[in-house]
ZAMARGU-4260 file (C-alpha; in steps of 0.2 Angstrom, whole numbers, plus 5000, padded with zeros to 4 digits):
<rodrens>
0) 4832/5089/5099 | 4850/5093/5095 | 4861/5099/5110 | 4878/5107/5104 | 4892/5114/5114
5) 4910/5118/5112 | 4923/5109/5123 | 4941/5115/5122 | 4940/5119/5103 | 4929/5103/5099
10) 4911/5103/5094 | 4902/5090/5104 | 4884/5086/5101 | 4870/5075/5107 | 4855/5069/5097
15) 4844/5056/5106 | 4856/5042/5110 | 4870/5047/5098 | 4885/5057/5103 | 4895/5067/5089
20) 4912/5074/5091 | 4920/5085/5077 | 4937/5092/5079 | 4951/5100/5069 | 4964/5087/5065
25) 4979/5095/5056 | 4979/5109/5044 | 4963/5110/5033 | 4956/5094/5040 | 4944/5088/5053
30) 4940/5072/5062 | 4922/5066/5064 | 4918/5052/5077 | 4900/5047/5082 | 4893/5033/5093
35) 4878/5026/5101 | 4889/5021/5116 | 4892/5031/5131 | 4907/5040/5125 | 4919/5043/5110
40) 4935/5033/5113 | 4953/5034/5106 | 4957/5018/5097 | 4975/5012/5097 | 4972/5006/5079
45) 4969/5023/5073 | 4979/5028/5058 | 4980/5047/5063 | 4994/5055/5073 | 4991/5068/5086
50) 4988/5085/5078 | 4996/5101/5082 | 4985/5115/5088 | 4975/5122/5074 | 4966/5138/5079
55) 4950/5132/5072 | 4935/5144/5072 | 4919/5137/5080 | 4901/5145/5080 | 4887/5137/5090
60) 4869/5142/5086 | 4853/5135/5092 | 4853/5117/5085 | 4868/5119/5074 | 4887/5121/5074
65) 4900/5127/5061 | 4919/5124/5062 | 4931/5131/5051 | 4949/5125/5050 | 4959/5133/5036
70) 4951/5128/5019 | 4938/5117/5026 | 4922/5121/5034 | 4911/5108/5043 | 4892/5111/5047
75) 4881/5101/5059 | 4863/5105/5058 | 4846/5096/5061 | 4836/5090/5046 | 4819/5096/5043
80) 4806/5082/5043 | 4788/5083/5037 | 4782/5069/5048 | 4787/5055/5060 | 4803/5054/5070
85) 4817/5067/5066 | 4833/5061/5058 | 4850/5062/5066 | 4858/5079/5062 | 4867/5080/5045
90) 4886/5084/5043 | 4892/5094/5028 | 4909/5099/5022 | 4912/5115/5012 | 4925/5127/5006
95) 4925/5144/5015 | 4916/5152/5000 | 4901/5140/5003 | 4905/5127/4989 | 4899/5110/4996
100) 4912/5097/4994 | 4904/5082/5003 | 4887/5081/5012 | 4879/5067/5021 | 4863/5061/5012
105) 4846/5066/5017 | 4837/5050/5019 | 4820/5045/5012 | 4807/5048/5026 | 4804/5030/5028
110) 4822/5024/5026 | 4837/5021/5038 | 4846/5037/5043 | 4862/5043/5034 | 4872/5036/5049
115) 4867/5019/5053 | 4871/5008/5068 | 4865/4990/5066 | 4869/4978/5081 | 4882/4966/5077
120) 4889/4950/5086 | 4895/4955/5103 | 4893/4973/5109 | 4898/4981/5092 | 4888/4988/5078
125) 4888/4987/5059 | 4891/5005/5055 | 4887/5015/5039 | 4888/5033/5033 | 4879/5038/5016
130) 4884/5053/5007 | 4877/5062/4992 | 4883/5057/4975 | 4889/5068/4961 | 4889/5062/4943
135) 4906/5071/4938 | 4915/5065/4954 | 4930/5054/4952 | 4938/5043/4966 | 4956/5038/4968
140) 4967/5029/4981 | 4959/5015/4991 | 4975/5006/4992 | 4980/4993/4978 | 4968/4983/4968
145) 4968/4972/4953 | 4952/4979/4945 | 4962/4989/4932 | 4954/5005/4937 | 4962/5022/4941
150) 4945/5031/4944 | 4935/5020/4955 | 4918/5029/4953 | 4905/5016/4950 | 4915/5002/4959
155) 4912/4993/4975 | 4928/4990/4985 | 4930/4977/4999 | 4939/4984/5014 | 4948/4968/5018
160) 4966/4962/5016 | 4970/4949/5003 | 4985/4943/4993 | 4987/4956/4978 | 4972/4967/4986
165) 4978/4980/4999 | 4965/4989/5008 | 4969/5007/5013 | 4953/5016/5015 | 4958/5033/5009
170) 4949/5041/4994 | 4954/5057/4985 | 4940/5065/4976 | 4941/5076/4961 | 4929/5088/4970
175) 4944/5093/4980 | 4944/5083/4996 | 4951/5067/5003 | 4942/5055/5016 | 4950/5043/5027
180) 4939/5029/5034 | 4948/5027/5050 | 4941/5010/5054 | 4952/4995/5052 | 4939/4982/5052
185) 4931/4973/5037 | 4919/4983/5027 | 4917/4990/5010 | 4914/5007/5001 | 4902/5009/4987
190) 4904/5023/4974 | 4887/5022/4966 | 4877/5033/4955 | 4864/5035/4968 | 4875/5036/4984
195) 4892/5035/4991 | 4892/5023/5006 | 4906/5018/5018 | 4902/5002/5028 | 4911/4994/5043
200) 4905/4977/5048 | 4910/4978/5066 | 4914/4994/5076 | 4911/5003/5092 | 4910/5020/5083
205) 4911/5029/5067 | 4927/5037/5064 | 4933/5046/5048 | 4944/5061/5043 | 4942/5074/5029
210) 4954/5086/5022 | 4952/5099/5008 | 4963/5108/4996 | 4963/5117/4979 | 4975/5105/4971
215) 4976/5086/4973 | 4994/5085/4977 | 4991/5095/4993 | 4977/5083/4998 | 4990/5069/4997
220) 5003/5079/5007 | 4991/5083/5021 | 4985/5065/5022 | 5002/5058/5023 | 5008/5070/5036
225) 4992/5066/5046 | 4996/5047/5046 | 5015/5048/5046 | 5029/5053/5034 | 5040/5038/5028
230) 5058/5037/5034 | 5072/5041/5023 | 5075/5027/5011 | 5092/5018/5013 | 5104/5021/4998
235) 5105/5003/4994 | 5086/5002/4991 | 5087/5013/4975 | 5097/5000/4965 | 5092/4984/4957
240) 5085/4969/4967 | 5087/4951/4962 | 5075/4938/4968 | 5067/4922/4963 | 5057/4908/4971
245) 5068/4902/4977 | 5087/4900/4980 | 5088/4884/4990 | 5106/4885/4997 | 5119/4897/5002
250) 5131/4893/4988 | 5117/4894/4975 | 5113/4912/4980 | 5131/4917/4981 | 5135/4911/4964
255) 5121/4922/4957 | 5128/4937/4965 | 5145/4933/4959 | 5139/4930/4941 | 5131/4948/4941
260) 5148/4955/4946 | 5157/4944/4933 | 5146/4951/4920 | 5148/4969/4926 | 5129/4971/4930
265) 5124/4982/4944 | 5116/4973/4959 | 5111/4981/4975 | 5100/4968/4984 | 5098/4949/4983
270) 5084/4940/4992 | 5082/4924/5001 | 5064/4918/4999 | 5054/4907/5011 | 5059/4889/5017
275) 5077/4894/5021 | 5071/4892/5039 | 5072/4876/5050 | 5053/4878/5053 | 5039/4891/5052
280) 5040/4901/5068 | 5059/4897/5072 | 5065/4913/5063 | 5082/4906/5059 | 5092/4898/5045
285) 5092/4879/5041 | 5110/4875/5044 | 5109/4861/5032 | 5106/4873/5017 | 5114/4889/5025
290) 5129/4883/5034 | 5138/4900/5037 | 5127/4915/5036 | 5141/4927/5042 | 5152/4922/5028
295) 5138/4924/5016 | 5134/4942/5022 | 5152/4947/5022 | 5155/4941/5004 | 5139/4950/4998
300) 5144/4966/5007 | 5161/4965/4999 | 5152/4964/4982 | 5142/4979/4987 | 5126/4969/4989
305) 5113/4970/5003 | 5105/4953/5008 | 5086/4953/5011 | 5078/4938/5020 | 5060/4933/5019
310) 5050/4932/5036 | 5033/4924/5038 | 5022/4928/5053 | 5016/4910/5054 | 5020/4898/5068
315) 5021/4879/5066 | 5014/4870/5082 | 5030/4860/5081 | 5042/4875/5081 | 5053/4879/5095
320) 5043/4895/5100 | 5026/4889/5098 | 5023/4883/5116 | 5029/4899/5124 | 5020/4910/5112
325) 5004/4901/5115 | 5006/4901/5134 | 5009/4920/5134 | 4995/4924/5123 | 5006/4930/5108
330) 4996/4921/5095 | 4980/4925/5086 | 4966/4915/5095 | 4948/4910/5090 | 4931/4915/5097
335) 4925/4897/5092 | 4934/4881/5087 | 4952/4878/5085 | 4963/4893/5081 | 4971/4886/5065
340) 4973/4899/5052 | 4982/4891/5037 | 4987/4874/5030 | 5004/4876/5021 | 5020/4866/5017
345) 5034/4867/5030 | 5050/4858/5033 | 5049/4841/5041 | 5031/4837/5038 | 5029/4820/5030
350) 5011/4823/5025 | 5016/4838/5015 | 5005/4851/5024 | 5003/4857/5042 | 4992/4869/5051
355) 5000/4885/5056 | 4995/4900/5067 | 4998/4918/5065 | 5007/4928/5079 | 4997/4943/5085
360) 5005/4958/5078 | 4993/4970/5087 | 5000/4964/5103 | 5016/4974/5108 | 5023/4960/5118
365) 5021/4948/5103 | 5030/4961/5091 | 5044/4962/5104 | 5045/4943/5105 | 5046/4941/5086
370) 5059/4955/5084 | 5070/4947/5097 | 5069/4930/5088 | 5073/4939/5071 | 5087/4949/5078
375) 5095/4933/5086 | 5092/4923/5070 | 5097/4935/5057 | 5102/4952/5064 | 5117/4944/5073
380) 5125/4942/5055 | 5122/4960/5051 | 5106/4957/5041 | 5095/4972/5041 | 5083/4970/5026
385) 5067/4960/5028 | 5054/4954/5017 | 5037/4953/5027 | 5028/4941/5016 | 5010/4934/5019
390) 5006/4948/5031 | 4988/4952/5026 | 4987/4940/5036 | 4983/4926/5023 | 4970/4915/5032
395) 4960/4901/5025 | 4945/4901/5025 | 4943/4920/5026 | 4933/4922/5042 | 4939/4937/5052
400) 4925/4937/5064 | 4931/4921/5072 | 4949/4928/5075 | 4953/4936/5092 | 4967/4948/5093
405) 4975/4959/5106 | 4965/4974/5099 | 4949/4966/5097 | 4939/4954/5086 | 4946/4952/5068
410) 4931/4959/5059 | 4934/4975/5069 | 4953/4977/5068 | 4961/4964/5057 | 4965/4976/5042
415) 4978/4985/5054 | 4988/4969/5055 | 5001/4972/5041 | 5004/4990/5048 | 5007/4983/5066
420) 5018/4969/5059 | 5029/4982/5050 | 5029/4992/5066 | 5038/4979/5076 | 5052/4977/5063
425) 5054/4996/5061 | 5055/4999/5079 | 5067/4985/5082 | 5078/4992/5067 | 5077/5010/5073
430) 5082/5005/5090 | 5098/4997/5083 | 5102/5013/5073 | 5096/5006/5056 | 5084/5014/5043
435) 5069/5003/5040 | 5065/4997/5023 | 5053/4982/5024 | 5046/4974/5008 | 5027/4970/5013
440) 5013/4961/5004 | 5000/4971/5013 | 4998/4988/5021 | 4985/4999/5030 | 4984/5018/5033
445) 5000/5024/5041 | 5011/5009/5036 | 5022/5021/5027 | 5028/5028/5043 | 5036/5011/5047
450) 5046/5010/5031 | 5034/4998/5022 | 5038/4996/5004 | 5023/4986/4996 | 5023/4975/4981
455) 5008/4970/4971 | 5008/4951/4977 | 5006/4935/4968 | 5000/4941/4951 | 5000/4932/4934
460) 5013/4932/4921 | 5002/4940/4908 | 5001/4956/4898 | 4983/4959/4905 | 4990/4957/4923
465) 5004/4969/4919 | 4992/4982/4912 | 4983/4982/4929 | 4998/4986/4939 | 5000/5003/4932
470) 4983/5010/4940 | 4986/4999/4955 | 5003/5007/4958 | 4996/5025/4955 | 4982/5022/4968
475) 4993/5015/4982 | 5004/5030/4980 | 4989/5042/4982 | 4985/5031/4997 | 5001/5036/5006
480) 5013/5022/5001 | 5028/5030/4992 | 5038/5014/4990 | 5030/5002/4978 | 5035/4988/4966
485) 5029/4973/4957 | 5037/4956/4953 | 5045/4960/4936 | 5037/4947/4924 | 5023/4943/4936
490) 5024/4929/4949 | 5016/4913/4942 | 5014/4906/4925 | 5029/4913/4916 | 5039/4901/4905
495) 5056/4909/4900 | 5057/4897/4885 | 5042/4906/4876 | 5043/4921/4865 | 5027/4928/4874
500) 5036/4928/4891 | 5052/4935/4884 | 5043/4950/4877 | 5033/4952/4893 | 5048/4952/4904
505) 5057/4965/4893 | 5041/4976/4893 | 5040/4974/4912 | 5058/4979/4915 | 5055/4994/4905
510) 5041/4999/4916 | 5050/4994/4932 | 5066/5004/4929 | 5055/5019/4932 | 5046/5012/4948
515) 5052/5017/4966 | 5059/5000/4969 | 5067/4990/4954 | 5065/4971/4958 | 5064/4955/4948
520) 5055/4941/4956 | 5044/4926/4951 | 5042/4907/4951 | 5047/4902/4933 | 5042/4886/4923
525) 5047/4872/4922 | 5051/4869/4940 | 5047/4860/4956 | 5031/4871/4960 | 5025/4862/4976
530) 5031/4858/4993 | 5045/4865/5004 | 5058/4860/4991 | 5050/4870/4978 | 5060/4881/4966
535) 5057/4888/4949 | 5067/4889/4933 | 5081/4902/4932 | 5076/4920/4934 | 5091/4931/4932
540) 5094/4945/4920 | 5102/4933/4907 | 5089/4920/4909 | 5077/4926/4895 | 5087/4924/4879
545) 5101/4935/4870 | 5089/4948/4863 | 5081/4951/4880 | 5097/4951/4889 | 5104/4965/4879
550) 5089/4976/4882 | 5089/4971/4901 | 5107/4975/4903 | 5104/4993/4896 | 5090/4995/4908
555) 5101/4990/4923 | 5113/5003/4917 | 5100/5016/4915 | 5094/5013/4933 | 5111/5016/4939
560) 5112/5032/4930 | 5095/5037/4937 | 5099/5033/4956 | 5103/5051/4961 | 5086/5056/4953
565) 5077/5041/4962 | 5086/5046/4979 | 5080/5064/4977 | 5062/5058/4974 | 5063/5047/4990
570) 5069/5062/5000 | 5054/5072/4993 | 5043/5058/4999 | 5050/5057/5017 | 5050/5076/5018
575) 5033/5080/5011 | 5023/5065/5007 | 5023/5067/4989 | 5026/5050/4981 | 5038/5046/4967
580) 5025/5037/4957 | 5012/5050/4951 | 4996/5050/4942 | 4997/5064/4929 | 4983/5074/4937
585) 4994/5076/4953 | 5006/5087/4942 | 4994/5094/4930 | 4977/5095/4938 | 4971/5109/4927
590) 4972/5098/4911 | 4955/5088/4912 | 4962/5074/4901 | 4975/5069/4915 | 4961/5064/4927
595) 4956/5050/4915 | 4973/5042/4910 | 4977/5026/4919 | 4991/5019/4908 | 5004/5033/4909
600) 5012/5040/4924 | 5025/5052/4930 | 5041/5046/4940 | 5044/5061/4950 | 5040/5078/4942
605) 5051/5076/4927 | 5049/5059/4919 | 5033/5054/4909 | 5032/5035/4906 | 5020/5026/4894
610) 5023/5007/4896 | 5018/4995/4882 | 5006/4983/4889 | 5001/4973/4874 | 5010/4958/4866
615) 5017/4962/4849 | 5014/4981/4850 | 5027/4992/4842 | 5018/5009/4845 | 5005/5017/4856
620) 4996/5033/4859 | 5003/5044/4872 | 4996/5060/4880 | 5008/5074/4884 | 5000/5086/4897
625) 4998/5104/4893 | 5007/5115/4906 | 5024/5109/4901 | 5035/5107/4886 | 5043/5090/4883
630) 5058/5081/4877 | 5060/5064/4869 | 5068/5055/4883 | 5080/5044/4872 | 5085/5058/4860
635) 5083/5074/4870 | 5075/5082/4856 | 5060/5094/4859 | 5043/5087/4856 | 5033/5100/4845
640) 5016/5099/4854 | 5007/5093/4869 | 4991/5082/4869 | 4989/5065/4860 | 5003/5059/4849
645) 5007/5043/4841 | 5024/5036/4848 | 5035/5022/4841 | 5038/5008/4853 | 5051/4996/4846
650) 5055/4981/4858 | 5070/4990/4865 | 5061/5006/4869 | 5045/5012/4877 | 5039/5030/4875
655) 5047/5041/4889 | 5047/5060/4889 | 5056/5072/4900 | 5050/5089/4906 | 5059/5103/4897
660) 5069/5113/4910 | 5068/5098/4923 | 5082/5088/4931 | 5086/5077/4916 | 5090/5082/4898
665) 5091/5064/4891 | 5091/5046/4897 | 5105/5041/4885 | 5122/5037/4891
</rodrens>
């Protein structure tokens, strides 16, 4: 028998051993939590900020409840059963007019219930929720994945952090709702033809959040506000970032910055990659290679260049901080066996590899300890830009269930690690009066509120990998991360001596100039590709031949002209949650074709970009959405019609179109 009551504006129900809590959580949104435990708990890992009062309307009837919060109605009611034990009550989400948006499935009479709790190791459960499918439904978001899909209907998505795979469990549905699976453990989501199922491998309770709106952009805005708006992007972040794996010495890096200035090329950021340190876990420069960091920072500032430094969350047992961190419980531990997380190269290891451990970013004391070391090792020189690499955390073998963190076992909480890692740096920077901009290889829901800028990880230097980055970037933008980038040219396998790679890097630059962050990186061949001494071939704007250099130089100048527009889009993101990188349907939801196009995007409201992602291609089909008139971006001439057109794409140009009456009339000088 279902027992339902209202407690201070919250629906609380009890059915057998299950407790259900449904409450308004922000405008047009609700949070649902259910458990077989004694009570609902507030998890510190939750992505959701505390909501403001909503004024939700609640009706309690015999064995049922109805909560309305703006554009969203939630109904809780018992399921009629012909024979046998009754099922747990079903939850449905509707518009005020009665249109069903999302509904828990009615199980087969002999199958498990729609909310399932299977005992897991320890005192937790493997939790599942199953919803009714819809053939015409499309799903977007879910973080960043390399499957090449924009619409993920039909896909099974692992909810786990991996290099290049960023798990943010927020899905935007074409039916007019968004769902955040507010559970940071390992799991999966299945968007099948016969069911939609969300799974958490280890949890104390089920916890998810749903919002509804008539247009998809409003769903994104509401979700970002619920999980935290990003801070304002620093002005230096909108220009060009130069990086390679890796600059080995202070003089080598400075000479690259000087050469950009000698050539009259714009440069905003230059990056020091890993192994600049004395040892993993020391969080300071190796003085043999970086003898005068203050002089380096000062010279770069005079050139108008910000210095970014790579930080890894790994600690070598030989490092100066390891003993104290282990004694104070600041490292991730293990439920069984030795707590060794990754074998990797490091300075001073004769055998070439060593075992390292990860610090526990879910522990506030550990975050403070690491920030204090970073502030002393780098901040003392005025360095305020940090690259948080390997922050999934990347562990081998992948076995989260054996990891023990401050917030719980890894299989229940580990996906939140990159967010909490960024949090420690953001809070440290903000306490010193700085605006955080952190380049991160992973993220979870809410990472954006800590200034996390995500890049797509160690992808291959191929046209196929390049093509996959477009839907990857569009989906992570929908998932709340407005600051996103890639390694221009891909990370590994690129040889600047080949025609293939030279064309690839040109096409990638043409895409990246219209990305939120404009950044060149990669390990180029030939080079020393192993060990702590590794470095690749040259990877600067002039490293890919004369023809490519001429095109890249123009693109660098174009980005400089676009920086006021870029800054305006960043301000929009920090003010409303609307990302700069936009799938076409976010601006043109009434045009059905826009929901299917994964190889074009809008940069802000006014620039439509159609990258060329095939080797040797000199034209491509482009879709111009109805609902706007368009100008050719390069000539400024009006395009006579909307819909599908055949566009020229010589090597020095990709198709770009400007919304007529928008902020820009032409991209030309």
